[in-house]
C-alpha positions as CSV (number, residue, x, y, z in Angstrom):
1,M,-8.2,-5.2,-13.6
2,T,-8.7,-1.5,-12.9
3,P,-12.3,-2.0,-11.6
4,E,-11.1,-4.6,-9.1
5,L,-8.4,-2.3,-7.8
6,Q,-11.0,0.6,-7.5
7,E,-13.3,-1.8,-5.6
8,Q,-10.5,-2.6,-3.1
9,E,-10.2,1.1,-2.3
10,E,-13.9,1.5,-1.8
11,R,-14.1,-1.6,0.4
12,L,-10.9,-1.2,2.5
13,Q,-11.7,2.0,4.4
14,F,-11.4,2.9,8.0
15,D,-13.7,4.6,10.4
16,R,-10.6,5.8,12.4
17,F,-6.9,5.2,12.3
18,D,-4.3,6.0,14.9
19,H,-0.9,5.0,16.3
20,D,-2.2,1.8,17.9
21,D,-3.8,0.8,14.6
22,A,-0.6,1.3,12.7
23,W,1.2,-0.9,15.2
24,E,-1.4,-3.7,14.9
25,L,-1.6,-3.5,11.1
26,G,2.2,-3.4,10.8
27,S,2.6,-6.3,13.1
28,L,0.0,-8.3,11.1
29,L,1.9,-7.6,7.9
30,V,5.2,-8.6,9.4
31,G,3.6,-11.7,10.8
32,L,2.2,-12.8,7.5
33,A,5.6,-12.1,5.8
34,R,7.5,-14.1,8.4
35,R,5.2,-17.1,8.3
36,R,5.7,-17.1,4.5
37,G,9.4,-16.5,4.5
38,L,9.1,-13.3,2.6
39,A,11.9,-10.7,2.6
40,V,9.9,-7.4,2.7
41,T,10.0,-4.0,4.3
42,V,6.8,-2.6,5.7
43,D,6.0,1.1,6.3
44,I,2.9,2.8,7.6
45,R,2.4,6.5,7.8
46,L,-0.3,8.9,8.9
47,G,0.3,12.0,6.8
48,D,4.1,12.6,6.9
49,H,4.4,10.8,10.3
50,Q,6.0,7.4,10.0
51,L,4.2,5.3,12.6
52,F,5.6,1.8,11.7
53,H,8.7,0.6,9.8
54,C,10.2,-2.9,9.7
55,A,12.8,-4.3,7.4
56,L,12.9,-8.1,7.5
57,A,16.1,-10.1,6.7
58,G,16.9,-10.2,3.1
59,T,15.9,-6.6,2.4
60,T,18.2,-3.7,1.7
61,A,18.1,0.1,1.7
62,D,16.8,-0.1,-1.9
63,N,13.5,-1.2,-0.4
64,D,13.3,2.0,1.6
65,D,13.9,3.9,-1.6
66,W,11.1,2.0,-3.4
67,I,8.8,2.8,-0.5
68,E,9.4,6.5,-0.7
69,R,8.8,6.5,-4.5
70,K,5.6,4.5,-4.1
71,I,4.3,6.8,-1.3
72,R,4.9,9.9,-3.5
73,V,2.6,8.3,-6.1
74,V,-0.2,7.6,-3.6
75,R,0.1,11.1,-2.1
76,R,0.0,12.8,-5.5
77,F,-2.8,10.7,-7.1
78,G,-4.8,9.6,-4.0
79,H,-5.0,6.0,-5.1
80,S,-2.9,2.8,-4.7
81,S,0.4,2.8,-6.5
82,Y,-0.7,-0.3,-8.3
83,L,-3.9,1.3,-9.6
84,V,-2.1,4.4,-10.7
85,G,0.3,2.3,-12.7
86,Q,-2.4,0.0,-14.0
87,R,-4.6,2.7,-15.6
88,P,-2.0,3.6,-18.2
89,R,-1.2,-0.1,-18.8
90,D,-4.9,-0.6,-19.6
91,R,-4.6,2.1,-22.2
92,G,-1.5,0.5,-23.7
93,T,1.0,3.0,-22.3
94,T,3.0,3.6,-19.2
95,F,2.9,5.8,-16.1
96,E,6.2,7.3,-17.2
97,E,5.0,8.1,-20.7
98,E,1.8,9.8,-19.3
99,N,3.7,11.7,-16.6
100,P,7.0,12.8,-18.2
101,H,7.2,15.7,-15.8
102,L,7.6,13.3,-12.8
103,E,11.1,12.0,-12.2
104,P,11.2,8.2,-12.2
105,A,13.9,8.4,-9.5
106,R,11.2,10.0,-7.2
107,Y,7.9,8.4,-8.4
108,A,7.2,4.7,-8.8
109,A,3.7,3.6,-9.9
110,H,4.5,0.0,-8.9
111,G,2.2,-2.1,-6.6
112,G,2.7,-2.1,-2.9
113,C,1.5,1.2,-1.5
114,F,-2.1,1.6,-0.5
115,P,-3.9,4.7,0.8
116,I,-5.2,4.6,4.4
117,I,-8.7,6.0,3.6
118,L,-11.0,7.3,6.3
119,R,-14.7,7.1,5.4
120,G,-16.1,10.6,4.7
121,T,-12.6,12.1,4.8
122,G,-10.4,10.4,2.1
123,P,-6.8,9.4,2.1
124,V,-4.9,10.3,5.3
125,G,-1.9,8.0,5.2
126,T,-0.2,5.0,3.5
127,V,0.6,1.4,4.1
128,T,3.5,0.1,2.0
129,V,5.3,-3.1,1.3
130,S,8.5,-3.5,-0.8
131,G,10.5,-6.6,-1.6
132,L,8.3,-8.8,-3.9
133,P,7.1,-8.5,-7.5
134,Q,4.7,-5.5,-7.6
135,V,1.5,-7.6,-7.8
136,D,2.6,-9.6,-4.8
137,D,3.5,-6.5,-2.8
138,H,0.0,-5.1,-3.5
139,R,-1.8,-8.4,-2.7
140,L,0.0,-8.7,0.6
141,V,-1.1,-5.2,1.6
142,V,-4.7,-5.8,0.5
143,E,-4.8,-9.1,2.3
144,A,-3.6,-7.6,5.6
145,L,-6.0,-4.6,5.3
146,G,-8.9,-7.1,4.8
147,L,-7.9,-9.2,7.8
148,F,-7.3,-6.1,10.0
149,L,-10.7,-4.5,9.1
150,E,-12.5,-7.8,9.5
151,S,-11.0,-8.2,13.0
152,R,-12.6,-4.9,13.9
153,D,-16.0,-6.0,12.6
154,P,-16.2,-9.8,12.5
155,G,-19.8,-9.7,11.2
156,K,-18.7,-7.9,8.1
157,R,-16.3,-9.6,5.6
158,A,-13.7,-7.0,4.4
159,G,-11.0,-9.3,3.1
160,G,-10.1,-9.8,-0.5
């Protein structure tokens, strides 16, 4: 599974990302969730600047806490929260066992937070979903990123 998650990060990269892009990507994510009747919170940041945040019916403030914890993982490790959590699972251990110095109340290596990666620059922000089982949070973000990037360059398939 880890190679698939690494491939997603290599494929789902941006040439640029700004406030308008955050609005479009966030709106796309919210639209997908609404059409599917999903209770999720969506958050998009560029650095420390929160550019988009929407909590759909059925979510709670706990989802905001999960978002913050997942974002800390992506910022610290530079990879999706799901990949960071999956690597130790592949080795038969856990993120918490491998990182005892990181407080679980502040860091959650659970799926749903994906780095906004600029080609030639690296991670510059995050897009996060909270409310579903971790694999489903992750898949929703990856799906939306693929659709968003494909809409920018219809001749090039980015989805996944």
